[in-house]
TIGUPA-125991 format. One line per 2 residues: number of its first residue (from 1); their letters; for each residue y, z negated, x of C-alpha. Coordinates in Angstrom, 2 decimals, always signed. Layout:
BEGIN
NUM = A = Y Z X | ...
***
This chain:
BEGIN
1 = XX = -6.65 +19.52 +29.44 | -9.58 +21.26 +28.50
3 = XX = -11.75 +17.57 +28.43 | -8.05 +15.57 +27.28
5 = XX = -8.57 +17.77 +24.22 | -12.00 +17.18 +24.14
7 = XX = -11.31 +13.21 +24.01 | -8.58 +14.41 +20.93
9 = XX = -10.93 +15.32 +18.77 | -13.85 +13.15 +19.39
11 = XX = -11.93 +10.39 +19.51 | -10.91 +11.81 +15.94
13 = XX = -13.67 +12.50 +14.83 | -15.12 +8.72 +15.59
15 = XX = -11.69 +7.15 +13.81 | -12.74 +9.11 +11.25
17 = XX = -16.60 +7.69 +11.18 | -15.41 +4.32 +11.65
19 = XX = -13.22 +4.72 +8.61 | -15.80 +6.04 +6.32
21 = XX = -18.86 +4.08 +7.29 | -16.97 +0.53 +8.51
23 = XX = -16.60 -2.45 +7.32 | -12.87 -2.47 +4.74
25 = XX = -10.35 -5.36 +6.57 | -7.89 -6.02 +3.89
27 = XX = -5.35 -4.66 +6.87 | -4.90 -1.47 +5.73
29 = XX = -4.46 +1.37 +8.33 | -1.61 +3.73 +9.14
31 = XX = -2.58 +7.65 +8.86 | -2.19 +10.83 +10.76
33 = XX = +0.27 +13.65 +9.27 | -1.02 +15.73 +6.60
35 = XX = +0.18 +19.46 +6.82 | +1.63 +20.47 +3.72
37 = XX = -1.61 +22.21 +1.99 | -3.79 +19.50 +2.95
39 = XX = -1.11 +17.82 +1.78 | -1.23 +19.14 -1.50
41 = XX = -4.04 +19.50 -2.42 | -5.06 +16.12 -1.77
43 = XX = -2.09 +15.20 -3.89 | -4.06 +17.51 -6.78
45 = XX = -7.37 +15.69 -6.22 | -5.49 +12.22 -6.62
47 = XX = -3.08 +13.28 -9.62 | -5.76 +14.96 -11.16
49 = XX = -7.62 +11.97 -11.68 | -5.07 +9.67 -13.59
51 = XX = -4.63 +10.07 -17.59 | -2.93 +12.06 -18.82
53 = XX = -2.36 +13.53 -16.33 | +1.38 +14.44 -14.46
55 = XX = +1.15 +18.36 -14.93 | +5.16 +18.71 -13.36
57 = XX = +3.45 +16.22 -10.15 | +1.15 +18.29 -9.69
59 = XX = +3.73 +21.36 -10.01 | +6.02 +19.10 -7.79
61 = XX = +3.47 +18.87 -5.06 | +3.24 +22.25 -4.01
63 = XX = +7.25 +22.80 -4.18 | +8.25 +19.87 -2.07
65 = XX = +7.19 +18.06 +0.45 | +5.21 +15.12 +0.09
67 = XX = +7.54 +11.89 +0.55 | +7.67 +10.67 +4.23
69 = XX = +6.40 +14.78 +5.41 | +7.15 +15.79 +8.90
71 = XX = +7.76 +18.73 +7.79 | +10.67 +20.13 +5.57
73 = XX = +8.95 +22.37 +3.08 | +6.47 +22.42 +0.68
75 = XX = +3.02 +23.63 +0.84 | +4.31 +26.80 -1.32
77 = XX = +6.61 +27.96 +1.24 | +4.63 +26.52 +4.37
79 = XX = +1.92 +29.54 +2.94 | +4.54 +31.61 +2.82
81 = XX = +5.54 +31.40 +6.57 | +2.25 +30.17 +7.64
83 = XX = -0.79 +32.52 +6.12 | -1.11 +36.16 +4.53
85 = XX = -3.04 +34.05 +1.44 | -1.35 +34.73 -1.96
87 = XX = -1.22 +31.57 -3.99 | -0.66 +33.21 -6.96
89 = XX = -4.35 +32.68 -9.10 | -3.31 +28.26 -8.56
91 = XX = +0.09 +28.94 -9.70 | -1.30 +30.07 -12.96
93 = XX = -3.72 +27.67 -13.00 | -1.16 +24.61 -12.89
95 = XX = +1.27 +27.03 -15.68 | -1.90 +27.02 -17.67
97 = XX = -2.00 +23.03 -16.82 | -6.15 +23.92 -16.86
99 = XX = -7.23 +21.41 -14.36 | -10.24 +22.76 -13.30
101 = XX = -9.22 +26.56 -12.06 | -6.70 +23.90 -10.70
103 = XX = -9.19 +22.08 -8.67 | -10.94 +25.39 -7.97
105 = XX = -8.19 +27.50 -6.97 | -6.71 +24.54 -5.03
107 = XX = -10.25 +24.35 -3.18 | -11.02 +28.41 -2.59
109 = XX = -7.43 +28.10 -0.86 | -7.50 +25.17 +1.66
111 = XX = -11.23 +26.92 +2.70 | -9.81 +30.14 +2.99
113 = XX = -7.16 +28.83 +5.29 | -9.93 +26.84 +7.25
115 = XX = -10.93 +30.30 +7.92 | -7.81 +32.40 +8.75
117 = XX = -7.02 +29.94 +11.27 | -10.62 +29.97 +12.60
119 = XX = -9.73 +34.35 +12.46 | -7.17 +33.69 +14.55
121 = XX = -8.61 +31.29 +17.28 | -11.23 +33.95 +18.04
123 = XX = -8.71 +37.05 +18.06 | -6.45 +34.97 +20.37
125 = XX = -5.97 +36.14 +23.44 | -4.22 +33.40 +25.01
127 = XX = -5.84 +29.73 +25.03 | -3.14 +27.85 +23.88
129 = XX = -2.84 +30.00 +20.94 | -7.15 +29.36 +20.38
131 = XX = -6.34 +26.01 +20.24 | -3.36 +25.35 +18.49
133 = XX = -4.95 +27.18 +15.59 | -8.56 +25.49 +16.03
135 = XX = -6.01 +22.18 +15.29 | -4.67 +23.96 +12.49
137 = XX = -7.88 +24.45 +11.17 | -9.17 +21.13 +11.61
139 = XX = -6.62 +19.19 +10.11 | -7.14 +21.52 +7.04
141 = XX = -10.52 +21.05 +6.97 | -10.13 +17.00 +6.86
143 = XX = -8.70 +17.22 +3.38 | -12.90 +18.01 +2.85
145 = XX = -13.37 +15.26 +5.55 | -14.57 +12.25 +3.15
147 = XX = -16.73 +14.02 +0.99 | -18.67 +15.64 +3.49
149 = XX = -19.46 +12.73 +5.11 | -19.97 +11.44 +1.82
151 = XX = -22.44 +13.18 +0.39 | -24.14 +14.35 +3.75
153 = XX = -23.73 +12.17 +6.35 | -26.36 +14.74 +9.08
155 = XX = -24.11 +17.68 +7.70 | -20.84 +15.72 +8.53
157 = XX = -22.29 +15.39 +12.64 | -23.41 +18.75 +12.56
159 = XX = -19.79 +19.90 +11.66 | -17.86 +17.54 +13.69
161 = XX = -20.02 +18.82 +16.94 | -19.17 +22.17 +16.29
163 = XX = -15.69 +20.96 +15.92 | -16.01 +19.86 +19.67
165 = XX = -17.80 +22.74 +21.26 | -15.03 +25.48 +19.53
167 = XX = -12.50 +23.34 +20.57 | -13.68 +22.60 +24.10
169 = XX = -14.58 +26.80 +24.16 | -11.23 +27.89 +23.83
171 = XX = -10.53 +28.43 +27.68 | -7.76 +26.56 +29.63
173 = XX = -4.18 +28.80 +31.01 | -4.29 +26.19 +33.90
175 = XX = -1.03 +24.49 +35.32 | +0.38 +26.70 +37.22
177 = XX = -2.06 +29.29 +37.17 | -3.71 +27.30 +39.05
179 = XX = -7.21 +26.24 +37.28 | -7.62 +28.72 +34.64
181 = XX = -10.75 +28.28 +32.48 | -11.72 +31.92 +30.26
183 = XX = -13.00 +31.44 +26.61 | -16.87 +31.47 +25.53
185 = XX = -16.47 +33.30 +23.41 | -20.23 +32.92 +22.44
187 = XX = -20.14 +28.91 +21.59 | -17.16 +29.70 +19.81
189 = XX = -18.71 +32.34 +17.93 | -21.76 +29.73 +17.09
191 = XX = -19.12 +26.36 +15.79 | -17.47 +28.87 +14.30
193 = XX = -20.56 +29.42 +12.47 | -21.63 +26.51 +11.63
195 = XX = -18.59 +25.57 +9.62 | -17.63 +28.64 +8.08
197 = XX = -21.91 +28.51 +6.51 | -20.44 +25.48 +4.87
199 = XX = -17.39 +26.05 +3.97 | -19.19 +29.46 +2.05
201 = XX = -21.67 +27.94 +0.78 | -19.72 +24.25 -0.54
203 = XX = -16.24 +25.24 -0.84 | -15.33 +28.89 -0.83
205 = XX = -17.42 +29.64 -4.35 | -16.44 +31.95 -7.38
207 = XX = -16.49 +29.50 -9.55 | -17.78 +25.42 -9.45
209 = XX = -19.28 +23.34 -11.38 | -16.99 +21.21 -14.11
211 = XX = -15.81 +18.35 -12.31 | -15.72 +14.46 -14.01
213 = XX = -13.99 +13.38 -11.18 | -12.39 +15.81 -8.99
215 = XX = -13.03 +15.11 -5.55 | -13.59 +16.99 -1.95
217 = XX = -17.35 +16.40 -2.62 | -19.18 +19.68 -1.65
219 = XX = -20.77 +21.27 -4.07 | -24.50 +21.09 -3.31
221 = XX = -23.69 +17.33 -3.51 | -22.13 +17.99 -6.75
223 = XX = -25.17 +19.94 -8.10 | -28.24 +17.65 -6.66
225 = XX = -26.32 +15.52 -9.52 | -27.05 +12.69 -7.17
227 = XX = -24.50 +9.86 -7.74 | -21.94 +10.03 -5.00
229 = XX = -19.07 +7.36 -4.56 | -16.84 +8.65 -2.13
231 = XX = -14.33 +6.24 -0.83 | -11.35 +6.18 -2.33
233 = XX = -7.99 +6.95 -0.81 | -4.48 +7.24 -1.17
235 = XX = -2.90 +10.44 -1.17 | -0.36 +11.07 +0.83
237 = XX = +3.05 +10.21 +1.08 | +1.98 +6.85 -0.03
239 = XX = +3.22 +3.71 +1.10 | +1.70 +0.36 +1.25
241 = XX = +3.01 -1.40 +4.32 | +4.77 -4.31 +4.68
243 = XX = +9.20 -3.47 +4.42 | +10.81 -3.97 +7.64
245 = XX = +12.38 -6.13 +8.08 | +9.47 -8.55 +7.10
247 = XX = +11.44 -11.07 +4.53 | +11.03 -14.84 +5.19
249 = XX = +8.57 -16.74 +3.47 | +10.58 -19.99 +2.31
251 = XX = +7.45 -22.80 +1.41 | +7.96 -25.84 -0.50
253 = XX = +5.58 -28.01 +1.90 | +7.00 -26.28 +5.14
255 = XX = +10.15 -27.38 +4.61 | +8.99 -31.57 +4.83
257 = XX = +7.39 -30.79 +7.76 | +4.17 -30.54 +6.29
259 = XX = +1.04 -28.91 +7.87 | -0.41 -26.69 +6.33
261 = XX = -3.77 -27.45 +7.70 | -3.34 -30.71 +6.05
263 = XX = -3.57 -28.92 +2.13 | -6.73 -26.81 +1.96
265 = XX = -6.75 -26.31 -1.25 | -2.76 -24.51 -0.53
267 = XX = -4.16 -22.63 +2.87 | -7.32 -21.58 +0.63
269 = XX = -4.28 -20.40 -1.68 | -2.66 -18.46 +1.26
271 = XX = -5.84 -16.51 +2.30 | -6.49 -15.81 -1.36
273 = XX = -2.81 -14.30 -1.95 | -3.72 -11.98 +1.32
275 = XX = -7.05 -11.01 +0.68 | -8.16 -7.91 -0.96
277 = XX = -11.41 -9.05 -1.48 | -10.46 -10.52 -4.93
279 = XX = -9.57 -7.32 -6.05 | -12.08 -4.27 -7.42
281 = XX = -12.16 -0.42 -5.91 | -9.85 +1.00 -5.59
283 = XX = -7.41 -1.55 -4.95 | -10.17 -3.49 -1.94
285 = XX = -11.63 -1.07 -0.19 | -7.81 +0.58 +0.12
287 = XX = -6.33 -3.61 +1.61 | -4.13 -4.15 -1.20
289 = XX = -3.36 -7.79 -1.59 | -1.08 -9.86 -3.59
291 = XX = +1.10 -9.77 -0.76 | +1.25 -6.45 -0.31
293 = XX = +3.67 -6.00 -3.55 | +4.77 -9.33 -2.76
295 = XX = +5.87 -9.46 +0.50 | +5.88 -13.61 +1.63
297 = XX = +7.04 -13.35 -1.73 | +9.40 -11.93 -1.83
299 = XX = +8.92 -7.99 -3.27 | +8.25 -5.05 -0.85
301 = XX = +10.74 -2.61 -1.02 | +8.85 +0.26 +0.77
303 = XX = +5.99 +0.53 -1.60 | +4.61 +3.62 -2.92
305 = XX = +2.15 +5.76 -4.45 | +2.31 +8.48 -5.93
307 = XX = +1.62 +9.00 -9.41 | +1.90 +5.43 -10.00
309 = XX = +5.52 +4.74 -8.40 | +8.71 +6.47 -9.78
311 = XX = +10.42 +5.08 -6.10 | +9.93 +2.78 -3.65
313 = XX = +9.37 -1.06 -4.79 | +8.11 -0.21 -8.15
315 = XX = +4.47 +0.14 -9.56 | +2.26 +1.22 -13.06
317 = XX = -0.09 -1.04 -12.72 | -1.64 -0.41 -15.72
319 = XX = -1.80 +2.96 -15.10 | -5.49 +5.06 -14.39
321 = XX = -5.53 +4.63 -10.82 | -6.32 +0.37 -10.40
323 = XX = -8.22 -0.13 -13.34 | -8.98 +2.65 -15.81
325 = XX = -10.83 -0.14 -18.61 | -6.85 -1.12 -18.27
327 = XX = -4.91 +2.06 -18.92 | -2.52 +1.51 -21.56
329 = XX = -1.75 +6.05 -20.95 | +1.76 +5.11 -20.59
331 = XX = +4.02 +6.10 -17.31 | +5.79 +3.07 -17.24
333 = XX = +5.79 +1.36 -13.29 | +7.74 -1.43 -13.24
335 = XX = +10.22 -2.61 -10.18 | +8.08 -5.08 -8.26
337 = XX = +9.34 -8.61 -8.95 | +10.28 -11.35 -6.85
339 = XX = +8.10 -14.66 -6.92 | +10.79 -16.75 -5.02
341 = XX = +10.64 -19.86 -6.30 | +8.10 -19.32 -9.02
343 = XX = +7.22 -22.87 -10.40 | +11.00 -22.82 -12.06
345 = XX = +10.89 -19.24 -13.56 | +8.05 -19.07 -15.56
347 = XX = +7.43 -17.52 -18.54 | +5.55 -14.89 -16.07
349 = XX = +5.11 -10.84 -16.59 | +8.30 -8.45 -16.90
351 = XX = +8.21 -9.61 -21.28 | +7.63 -13.14 -20.48
353 = XX = +3.98 -12.27 -22.00 | +2.14 -15.04 -19.93
355 = XX = +3.22 -18.25 -20.10 | +1.21 -19.84 -18.21
357 = XX = +0.95 -18.58 -14.51 | -2.78 -19.26 -14.39
359 = XX = -3.62 -16.67 -17.18 | -0.92 -14.41 -15.67
361 = XX = -2.44 -14.38 -11.88 | -6.23 -13.82 -13.40
363 = XX = -4.82 -11.24 -15.57 | -4.07 -9.28 -12.01
365 = XX = -7.15 -10.03 -10.50 | -9.18 -9.10 -13.14
367 = XX = -7.14 -7.41 -15.81 | -4.68 -5.28 -13.54
369 = XX = -6.86 -4.65 -10.00 | -10.35 -4.73 -11.53
371 = XX = -12.10 -7.93 -9.78 | -14.48 -9.82 -10.96
373 = XX = -13.39 -12.95 -12.35 | -12.08 -15.64 -9.64
375 = XX = -14.33 -18.94 -10.14 | -11.88 -21.90 -11.04
377 = XX = -11.68 -22.87 -7.40 | -9.43 -19.75 -6.99
379 = XX = -7.60 -19.93 -9.56 | -6.65 -23.98 -8.62
381 = XX = -6.10 -22.30 -5.20 | -3.70 -19.04 -5.41
383 = XX = -2.04 -21.31 -8.31 | -1.22 -24.13 -6.23
385 = XX = -0.46 -21.65 -3.18 | +2.10 -20.04 -5.24
387 = XX = +3.70 -23.28 -6.56 | +4.43 -23.57 -2.81
389 = XX = +7.25 -20.78 -2.77 | +10.88 -21.47 -3.12
391 = XX = +14.50 -19.88 -3.24 | +15.94 -18.71 +0.07
393 = XX = +18.55 -21.02 +1.55 | +22.04 -20.14 +0.03
395 = XX = +24.98 -22.67 +1.88 | +27.72 -21.37 -0.33
397 = XX = +25.94 -22.03 -3.27 | +24.57 -26.21 -4.31
399 = XX = +21.70 -26.57 -5.77 | +23.34 -27.01 -9.46
401 = XX = +24.73 -23.65 -8.95 | +27.96 -24.32 -8.13
403 = XX = +30.08 -22.66 -5.25 | +30.76 -24.72 -2.20
405 = XX = +33.66 -23.99 +0.52 | +31.86 -21.49 +2.33
407 = XX = +31.78 -18.90 -0.66 | +34.64 -16.50 -0.61
409 = XX = +37.84 -16.78 -2.27 | +36.97 -13.47 -4.93
411 = XX = +33.38 -14.48 -5.78 | +35.36 -17.49 -7.40
413 = XX = +37.54 -15.26 -9.66 | +33.78 -13.89 -10.34
415 = XX = +32.52 -17.24 -11.71 | +35.11 -17.85 -14.19
417 = XX = +34.41 -13.75 -15.62 | +30.30 -15.36 -15.02
419 = XX = +31.41 -18.21 -17.32 | +33.75 -16.99 -19.75
421 = XX = +32.27 -15.70 -23.55 | +32.93 -12.31 -24.88
423 = XX = +33.11 -10.72 -27.94 | +30.01 -7.23 -26.80
425 = XX = +27.84 -10.48 -25.36 | +27.66 -12.45 -28.85
427 = XX = +30.53 -14.52 -28.13 | +27.76 -15.78 -25.07
429 = XX = +28.37 -15.29 -21.53 | +26.32 -14.09 -18.72
431 = XX = +25.66 -17.58 -17.71 | +24.54 -18.21 -21.18
433 = XX = +21.39 -15.91 -20.14 | +21.28 -16.71 -16.18
435 = XX = +22.31 -20.66 -16.38 | +23.83 -21.98 -13.38
437 = XX = +22.25 -25.55 -12.68 | +18.57 -24.38 -14.51
439 = XX = +18.43 -22.06 -11.44 | +20.53 -18.79 -12.88
441 = XX = +17.51 -18.05 -16.07 | +16.74 -19.50 -18.93
443 = XX = +13.18 -19.22 -19.29 | +13.32 -16.48 -22.68
445 = XX = +13.11 -13.04 -22.99 | +16.74 -10.84 -24.32
447 = XX = +16.53 -7.57 -25.62 | +19.57 -6.28 -23.70
449 = XX = +19.23 -2.66 -24.98 | +17.79 -1.80 -21.20
451 = XX = +14.87 -0.02 -22.55 | +13.98 +2.56 -24.79
453 = XX = +12.37 +1.44 -28.07 | +9.17 +3.20 -27.76
455 = XX = +8.82 +3.66 -31.61 | +11.20 +3.94 -34.46
457 = XX = +11.72 -0.06 -34.86 | +9.77 -1.09 -32.11
459 = XX = +10.78 -4.50 -30.64 | +9.32 -4.00 -27.22
461 = XX = +12.42 -4.29 -25.29 | +12.80 -8.08 -24.65
463 = XX = +12.85 -8.51 -21.32 | +12.13 -11.65 -19.24
465 = XX = +15.81 -13.29 -18.40 | +15.34 -13.01 -14.30
467 = XX = +16.42 -15.82 -11.77 | +19.85 -14.60 -9.56
469 = XX = +19.14 -16.11 -6.36 | +18.22 -13.63 -3.96
471 = XX = +19.09 -11.13 -4.90 | +21.27 -9.74 -2.86
473 = XX = +17.31 -8.45 -1.51 | +15.86 -7.33 -4.32
475 = XX = +17.97 -3.76 -4.88 | +16.89 -2.07 -7.33
477 = XX = +17.69 -3.58 -10.53 | +16.45 -4.13 -13.82
479 = XX = +12.87 -3.65 -15.28 | +12.56 -0.16 -13.86
481 = XX = +14.59 -0.84 -11.19 | +17.04 +2.11 -12.92
483 = XX = +20.22 +0.52 -11.35 | +20.87 +0.76 -7.39
485 = XX = +23.32 -2.05 -6.80 | +24.58 -5.24 -7.96
487 = XX = +28.10 -3.28 -8.91 | +26.81 -0.65 -10.66
489 = XX = +24.90 -3.82 -13.04 | +28.17 -5.39 -13.71
491 = XX = +29.45 -1.49 -14.63 | +26.50 -1.01 -16.71
493 = XX = +27.30 -4.31 -18.69 | +30.80 -3.40 -18.76
495 = XX = +30.28 -0.21 -20.45 | +27.14 -0.97 -22.46
497 = XX = +28.59 -4.01 -23.79 | +31.86 -3.31 -24.30
499 = XX = +33.10 -6.63 -21.82 | +36.87 -4.59 -21.17
501 = XX = +37.28 -6.11 -17.74 | +39.37 -4.44 -15.41
503 = XX = +38.34 -2.69 -11.98 | +39.71 -6.23 -10.59
505 = XX = +37.39 -7.97 -12.93 | +34.58 -5.40 -11.76
507 = XX = +35.02 -6.37 -8.42 | +35.27 -10.72 -8.82
509 = XX = +31.93 -10.21 -10.90 | +30.16 -8.23 -8.27
511 = XX = +31.21 -10.59 -5.35 | +30.07 -13.81 -7.39
513 = XX = +26.26 -11.97 -7.61 | +26.06 -10.56 -3.98
515 = XX = +27.17 -14.22 -3.19 | +24.90 -15.67 -5.57
517 = XX = +22.10 -13.83 -4.06 | +22.89 -14.35 -0.70
519 = XX = +20.51 -16.57 +1.65 | +21.36 -17.63 +5.30
521 = XX = +18.36 -16.25 +6.99 | +16.75 -13.83 +4.71
523 = XX = +14.40 -12.20 +7.09 | +12.20 -13.18 +9.38
525 = XX = +13.32 -13.46 +13.05 | +11.09 -12.06 +15.94
527 = XX = +11.65 -12.02 +19.87 | +9.44 -12.48 +22.28
529 = XX = +8.32 -16.10 +21.36 | +7.86 -15.42 +17.78
531 = XX = +6.14 -12.23 +17.40 | +4.39 -10.39 +14.86
533 = XX = +1.14 -10.55 +16.06 | +1.91 -14.87 +16.66
535 = XX = +2.59 -15.50 +13.21 | -0.52 -13.23 +11.69
537 = XX = -2.91 -15.49 +14.43 | -0.91 -18.51 +12.74
539 = XX = -1.54 -17.60 +9.20 | -5.57 -16.34 +9.73
541 = XX = -6.62 -19.54 +12.07 | -4.49 -21.84 +9.20
543 = XX = -6.72 -19.87 +6.96 | -10.19 -20.68 +8.13
545 = XX = -8.87 -24.50 +9.10 | -10.25 -25.07 +5.19
547 = XX = -13.89 -23.91 +6.36 | -13.56 -27.84 +7.20
549 = XX = -13.65 -28.59 +3.77 | -15.21 -25.75 +3.17
551 = XX = -19.17 -26.43 +5.17 | -19.71 -29.79 +4.59
553 = XX = -19.49 -29.29 +1.25 | -21.97 -26.37 +1.39
555 = XX = -19.98 -23.78 -0.92 | -21.78 -20.52 +0.33
557 = XX = -19.41 -18.75 -2.40 | -15.76 -19.07 -1.00
559 = XX = -17.19 -19.91 +2.81 | -18.04 -15.94 +2.97
561 = XX = -14.83 -14.98 +1.24 | -12.71 -16.49 +3.36
563 = XX = -14.89 -15.17 +6.80 | -15.41 -11.64 +5.67
565 = XX = -11.66 -11.67 +4.90 | -10.00 -13.62 +8.19
567 = XX = -12.42 -11.92 +10.92 | -11.81 -8.49 +9.18
569 = XX = -8.05 -9.37 +9.61 | -8.24 -11.14 +13.13
571 = XX = -9.36 -7.67 +14.47 | -7.23 -5.65 +12.60
573 = XX = -3.99 -7.37 +13.77 | -5.36 -7.85 +17.20
575 = XX = -4.58 -4.37 +17.35 | -0.84 -4.81 +16.91
577 = XX = -0.98 -7.39 +20.38 | +1.21 -6.68 +22.70
579 = XX = -0.85 -8.17 +25.81 | -3.95 -5.76 +26.21
581 = XX = -5.83 -7.82 +28.22 | -6.11 -10.51 +25.75
583 = XX = -7.05 -7.73 +23.07 | -10.52 -8.98 +23.48
585 = XX = -10.89 -12.29 +23.52 | -9.03 -11.63 +20.05
587 = XX = -12.18 -9.41 +19.40 | -14.74 -12.23 +20.52
589 = XX = -12.62 -14.90 +18.35 | -13.53 -12.30 +15.01
591 = XX = -17.01 -12.46 +15.44 | -17.14 -15.81 +16.20
593 = XX = -15.90 -15.82 +12.56 | -18.21 -13.23 +11.64
595 = XX = -21.15 -15.43 +12.95 | -20.46 -18.46 +10.42
597 = XX = -20.61 -15.96 +7.82 | -23.76 -14.31 +8.76
599 = XX = -25.14 -18.17 +10.01 | -24.24 -19.27 +5.75
601 = XX = -25.69 -15.95 +4.00 | -28.88 -16.60 +6.18
603 = XX = -28.53 -19.88 +4.66 | -28.72 -21.81 +8.46
605 = XX = -26.09 -24.35 +8.02 | -26.40 -25.92 +11.62
607 = XX = -25.73 -22.24 +13.21 | -22.70 -21.89 +10.57
609 = XX = -21.43 -25.11 +11.99 | -21.78 -24.38 +15.63
611 = XX = -19.90 -21.32 +15.14 | -17.18 -22.90 +13.14
613 = XX = -16.62 -25.59 +16.08 | -16.98 -22.48 +18.88
615 = XX = -14.40 -20.92 +16.91 | -11.95 -23.88 +16.66
617 = XX = -11.56 -23.90 +20.44 | -11.42 -20.68 +21.40
619 = XX = -8.47 -20.56 +18.61 | -6.95 -23.28 +20.48
621 = XX = -7.24 -22.13 +23.89 | -5.81 -18.66 +23.25
623 = XX = -2.75 -19.59 +21.51 | -1.80 -22.44 +24.10
625 = XX = -1.72 -19.16 +26.59 | +0.79 -16.40 +25.93
627 = X = -0.72 -13.67 +23.67
***
């Protein structure tokens, strides 16, 4: 058991080191849960760097469990139950909305909590109690860990070894009385001294230097004046993983039985859509891609970032986090739009501000996510790929927007209401804007009164008419996701526009909208033959196929973008394989692709060609066998 605990801490330490120093993959990694007090501290650091400061969110971070927490209480209640430390000074700083004081008091509180747990470990008479206290202290130290690693790798290594020694020297109570060992108090004290000395010097201080950017950097590093970059991280409660079930991707060329490997521009654009490398930091370093928000061309309804999202499936892309230069200083997260049928749904942007999909795409890369200026080839490829997005097939609807015989009778009554003019709509009908034979949109912007004016006389409430196709799977609705169901949308229009609908009318109109927004197969179907890894493997090898075009052109810039993205993702996705024995083959394949990039960087095109040829042969062999 002692050895098992040593291995657990060692693995955690090694994993932290790899995450902090290894290459960044486009596939984000899930992190372990946070203790309530450590979570509140990390949320405070994150929210404290936003402008303007969301003070209500900072206070909530300490009073309520973070989103998705495994604990049912917030940090303050947790402290009241688990600790003797009084958070009065922190609460006072939050009430005064003193950013520097909140940082200082929160930092001291976490450091004191670590010391409190270390005291408990040394005072414990039972090995199990001591081990639990050490684990808790170690989990609290995690709140500082990335700052220490960024500032002083030697100190990080020394403290990491101290945690190992502390955990391994707590003793073992044995199994049914057999195999017990006593705690090594001398080793525990020595290891504790290493940790406590560093905390005293860096985190348990009477005052801290003013922080322009809040981070877990140790005080000695801040006072040194050195430029130190802490790897960006998302706060506890964030969720940037694909939604489950995964939306079905419908591509125009696939429906015509055209192989994507025969469309190198489209395949490269597909790769870029899944590449974090096209964005700037922090999005790039966190593995955020176009597909993070738009899972397989649709909406990621689980995406959530505290301080940038007011609910899942929404994000404020012009806030302070992703690109401070683009910060509009307004708290206005938008519901993520679907990209299905994109070639039919212009203009682009919620308010239709971009007539060109190309201009809209560049704005996302450069302005919203702080990326470098994309090359013309990159924009060509991304646009070529996204223009292949199609709507979900719906057997209850014809291509010109009429209901088929498969539609329910109640929806037919709703269709009549949908096409009926109303005085409250200016003698227009729902179909006037959501034109059935034009994919249920009119390519115009209208102010329907769903946006509160920012100032008297403001005309900023006009929003682009959204299509109704596929909307049965894109709840919630409106630009801010304020209406949870299509029935709520019908109710809103009836009440705000005085349509005078009866209860039966509302039900019929809702049924019509649900029928128009339905699909025969909305989600990807996985089974023993079509697994998540098989899908990812097929996509990644398709991305790589563009090397057949790029290598002869000696296009180093775009080759390296591809190899850096796909090699990292192949390695990351190998971890999802159910066939553990086959994982080394996929890791080796990723290394083969990385070798292509290394050869290109060295201007060794012969080796790059040879590595690419070997990659294709090995990938084909893997694909022929069961994963």
